Steps between C-alpha positions, in 0.01 A plus 500: 500500500530782245745300290273199515202706382702648210601153386143382528383799295756435226396134481135601481571747216700232316208258541255758360727573203546131416126433521427806288742388231348153497145630471576794270813413302673797344497515121836538337489794258809554291592868492496519121152347481322678784386784282385266223292291739314800638449666162441243223450772239862615549622200299650600166458232233659446160299269273714330234342341194726299264322494164542352153230567239227564756311781324164337575533515878784733594285813536253332734782352713659844537166666580434234762838559667473880497152488649640384833614786724811306608638500144747783442627385160441232237803387301437303181812321378442437132669190361531672157134442410406531135143606576379817678586383854754776571287773343185404688691461826631857473152631418364318806738678738780246540870563483624285210852367459633240258644184644876462482454162333225256406347303787262558788774470762707778343189719480413441865854584607517810279177628653633441850817696425307814402220474759493799733320341795583226751183295459480311171204322341540302178197457275479318167395700197226262385286488815121533492223539760730591788363521853469866599672428835797322344761770567406549866472125555845431356663773710327423830735216609800726428350800676407298811840329505355153452697424184789617286400344168136472389355302211143505374277197474182509298180312437587283206732207556862504395592455136646188350861594575409592858317176567721258305846652555530768766288360782629141484861623497442742789345217697816296459773765526336782698215351705489823704352667190271217392196689631548787253204484260647710219880466513528621139266798541635836388317716756761562770542762773818566698733774605761617253773437759421127491444474126833665422673214683330233290602356163260559211493212254475607137207293379198308622682397818509851648191471723592165656860621527400806702289283729786258566754780529288678759458174692874438505558856625280420798213723389157436646273396213125554488230435244194723463172394343401761240189322373450400139743597226519471123824456308577457131570131441840386376552290183601140560855541366554793738374286789757232416785748512356657814492161673866441415598843634305452824656158555849636438456785751363269771786259446751786521366629832476144631866448428590838654313401817682168520180309431614354171813302421437393145768624262278424200292811573750728327497257210120529488537876468758455226266273304223756540730773371597293199135421429425873481760520222328237285295564187207317657490758777526784247209361301293472818540877544366576151149606613350497150772723353628391158767767437850502647776761520848383600761740638868416530625564852867579435545806283131578454327512838827579674812645338710260705579132456405293804784247486757779475356679804486170689861423410605843629307436821660157551851601385499261201502757218834391350380140471174613342673731251713210375186297424312788337794571269536137386349472149544121483218416745139486386239675715401180683856407591575858604194507728608174664849632565371830636273308737805320635652837596211567733485154652479520882373860480222580747151585378513834685784619278299431183198679644696802623660556159166454320333753729781747427473489120390839363177509298479717191263794517153428365519118520234463769265738319553303176421171669179638649385645167569176312311300765203736463494404133452135592858374476687271730839656569799278562870539570755284319863472597800283423585555866325334795139467600563611857603843366242516220219420743603786728516736202157375387352603830683832499347601164163326566526255208316166480775240466872444455695251290866430576745228598423333832776448752458230761526608865533280805475669840515831308836413342555438126589133467484415134491610137204663338197314377436665164162657448581719201 
């Protein structure tokens, strides 16, 4: 009888426990988040603001960020502005660093690398009339463990590139993200541990690239309504380039996810790259400036010669030296023959060598001063546009002019198309 009663008692206790769990399910609290959930103010936030010539709004954006008690630091990553952006940012209490190279993506990544706190919030430097609860609203899904990657949505509808390029393409290739109202918005919150595992595109495609990268990493994505928002509008020619960049990034991630099997996509990117090397594109960037300064890349901006460094990197220096020492060839013929040396070379090798070229002291400061005087600053080279364009961004110039190599699937396939 005693044994029977003990069994009956154990069954009764099991029944009570099961019913209790069904009626009052236990909440799973991860050990590293328990403290954060009970004490929201314990969150330490780094606000990162990539900025280029934003002297009109940068002080108010910084003041807005610092006003929130969650903000422990504001980092302004200056894209070598020629106005008072950096000066005003320092006066407003921000930590100011200069971007490692031209482009919003590089600035966002640079800010992330120096941020001292785990929670990251990106704000644009031209924002106006921000909702006073924006910071807390953006962090709430992270703090409550409802999301890993948070984007802001705001009152006005999406811009032309959002509505005509980004949203239609997401609907086709990533229908899981079709509900995102502002896929190109620059207000983003996430933990540094996630962001450091994502790829930052260099140009206009950085925001959509982070969204798609987070999605492919399995991150939970949320969108927070922050009310109305004002942005500086983009010129039409910038919108055209932005649309091309956004399309390229979406196509890239589609292919990575196995959702795209069209080999022409890499060719589309190559055509876009070549278009950015054209005089028509350079003229579109003029912005009412009627003075131009041209700087030679090899020997002036850098003491090195790109093709020589590339030949060393690809173990073709002897072949190159024979061509450089041949006085019988004119410059056009020599350029064609040199291009043949690097046929079947991968794009990454060109880019790695270009990023490694030393820059003479004072070049960046010279470029900024000349731009302040109303000049367009360009790089010219008898080398290749892929290298000159990287150097342009490294010294914050406006355009580059050089020979254009043709790439297919990131491999050099043909001779140069002369631009010089």
